[in-house]
C-alpha positions, 0 to 999 in steps of 0.5 A, a space after each residue: 647470943 646463944 652459948 656454944 654449950 647450949 648449941 653443943 647440948 642440942 647437938 648431942 641430944 639430937 645426934 647422940 654424940 658430942 659436937 666437935 666444934 662450935 662457932 657463932 656469928 652476930 646479926 648486924 645493923 647499919 647506922 647509915 650507908 643504905 643501898 650503897 654497899 653494892 655500888 661500892 660506897 661506904 657504910 657504917 654497920 656494926 655487929 649485934 649481941 644477937 646471932 646464930 650459933 652452930 655446933 658441928 662434927 664430921 658427918 656419919 652419913 654420905 651427905 651432910 645433915 642439918 638440924 635447926 631448933 626452929 624446924 622439926 625435921 632433919 634434912 640432908 644437904 643434897 641439893 643446890 635448888 629447892 628445899 629450905 633456905 638453910 639447906 641451899 645456903 649450906 650446900 653452896 657455902 661448902 662448895 665455895 670454901 672448898 670443903 666437900 666432906 659431910 658434916 652433922 650440923 645443929 643451928 640455934 639462934 636468938 636473932 629475930 628473922 624478918 627484921 632486916 638484921 642479916 640472919 642469912 649472913 649470920 648463919 653463913 658465917 657461923 656455919 663457915 666458922 664451924 666448918 673451919 673449926 672442925 677441920 683443925 682436928 686430927 683427920 681434918 682437912 687442915 693440912 691439905 686445905 688452906 682456909 680462905 682469907 677474910 675477903 675470900 670468906 666474905 665473898 664466898 658467903 655472899 655468893 652462896 646467898 646470891 645463889 641460894 636466895 636470889 638476892 643480889 646482896 653486897 658485902 656489908 652484912 658479911 663484913 659487919 658480922 665478921 669484923 665487929 668490935 664491942 663499942 665500935 662501928 665499922 666504917 667499911 669501904 665496899 669498893 676497896 674492902 678497907 675498913 676502920 673503926 669509929 667509937 660509938 658514943 654509947 654513954 650518950 646514945 641508945 640504938 633501938 630496932 623497932 619491928 614495923 610489923 611489915 614482913 619483908 622478903 628480899 628475893 621477892 621484893 624490889 631489892 633486886 629491881 633497885 639494884 638493876 635500876 642503879 646499874 642502868 643509871 651508872 651505865 647511862 652516866 658512863 660510870 662504874 659501880 665496882 661490886 660486880 668485879 669482885 664476884 667475877 674474880 671469885 667465879 673465875 678463881 673457882 672455875 680454875 679448880 673445877 676439874 680438881 674438885 670433880 675428881 675429888 667428889 667422885 669418891 663420894 658418889 654411890 657406886 651406881 647410877 650415871 657415874 658408874 656407867 660412864 664410858 670414860 673418866 672424862 664423862 664421869 668427871 663431867 657428871 661429878 662437876 654437874 653435881 657439884 654446881 651447874 654454874 660456878 659464877 654469874 650467868 653469861 648474861 650477868 657477866 655481859 651486864 657486869 662487863 658493860 657496867 664496869 668497862 675499863 674506860 668508865 671511871 668509878 662514880 666515887 672518883 668524880 667530884 660532886 658537881 660532875 656527878 650532879 651534871 651526869 645525873 641531870 641527864 638521866 630519865 626518871 626514876 634512874 635519876 632519883 636512884 642515882 641521886 640517893 647513892 651520891 647523897 648517901 655517900 656524902 651523908 656517910 662520910 659526914 656521919 663518920 666524922 660526927 661520930 668521932 666528935 659525938 655531935 648529936 644534932 648532926 647525927 640526928 640530921 644525918 639519920 633523918 635525911 637518910 630516911 627521906 632519901 630512902 623513901 623519896 629517891 630510892 622508894 624502899 620505904 612504905 606508908 606505914 614505916 614513914 608514919 612510924 618514923 615521923 612518930 618516933 622523931 616526935 617522941 621525947 629524947 628522939 635523935 632520929 629514925 629511918 627505915 633499916 636494911 633492904 627496905 619494903 618492910 622490916 624494922 626501923 632504926 631509931 636513936 634516942 638519948 641515953 637518958 630517954 624514958 623509953 616508956 614513951 614508945 608505948 604510944 606507938 601502939 596506943 596511936 595504932 601505928 603498931 599492933 604490938 611493941 617489939 623493940 630490940 635495944 642493941 649495941 656494937 658487939 663482937 664479931 664471929 667467934 669459933 671454938 676449934 675441936 678439943 676446945 672448952 666450950 665454956 671458955 671465950 671463943 677465938 675471933 674467926 677474923 684472927 683465925 683467918 689472919 693466922 692461916 693466911 699470909 696474903 693480907 686481903 683486907 687492910 685495917 686502917 686507923 681512924 
């Protein structure tokens, strides 16, 4: 992770003044439980030691400005649509957490993009953490504005990503980045948002992320298609998934604040243009609301689909025993039956894997990883021939403890487990055999979650967990931490 000192230095070099606050958030990997987070299943993610760091200060311009070390130009965060993804995410995130004043922002990162390591979620949480930290200084919004709780923050980030990038992601990425602990993985229940921790046997296993060389773009790939297929399968089986309800809940809560926010934003508008010629206050508020966000929640079509999938009489799929799920699955047409089958079996694999982690049962962990890849390839069809060949080759190497495609699929990286004493020089054979053009490997370990340095902090001192910051400022516990 790039240090806050480096981010603050980059901020000062570009903006010509010191940063007020900093925050960082890690990327994430997921041991098992792939493509079932948005269905309300369980997953075993963990935070990485790589991520995104943001330095921030109250803005000096009318609109927020953002600079990234990865891009040469300076942009204004002034549009909900169009522009680079950093801008769209920042715009929607500010709206979702209710902070409307301008900021100057510097973004730096050591997290490789395009490998399925959730660089978008890391950026969202780092930016949100930096904004929250910035508001703890005199003149900030701390007295009039209350920071969101953990669940609300994760959902705000999720909604921003869905709107900005068009990816119908679940909450796995945000929770892993927010709640990570060194040496432990998160057993996250994406239906209830309860979570607990499992120790990772780092003395016995190593985790590698190997770039397949195949680029992935979730918004343009089959990710959304797979989710739509699963929703259709659940609907035909008379079951509910449970993830869309959280988005509708957030949307409806935000809609209640629409007029209040519109009034507040009127003070930020230029004293000319449409707002200035409005005939009455109602017209001005309507115009301001349209600038804030044309649509504060899922489209009417999406709400209809979500309501149908989550009808009160439809039980959640996790409430039914396995034999009943299999009976309902048998009546589904192809490929919906295969999509449904993956979710059922991946949930079982995740539960078994969590128990095997506690027992440090390496043969069973190997089996779980291998079976997960087989299902992701055959049932969910998110793997590729190139990645399948890479997984087979990795499984045959000395010291291998299994491998599978990682993340949303359709390219990206492969997650591989190796014995702690394995000689990783054997990985070079992947290049020699023509499976990879170059060897790009990250050895990762479960690490800490998002951190922040409030205004006035010493950036050389340890950061404060964003999760603790939210808990300290939120009396309503929205997430329970359970003991294993």
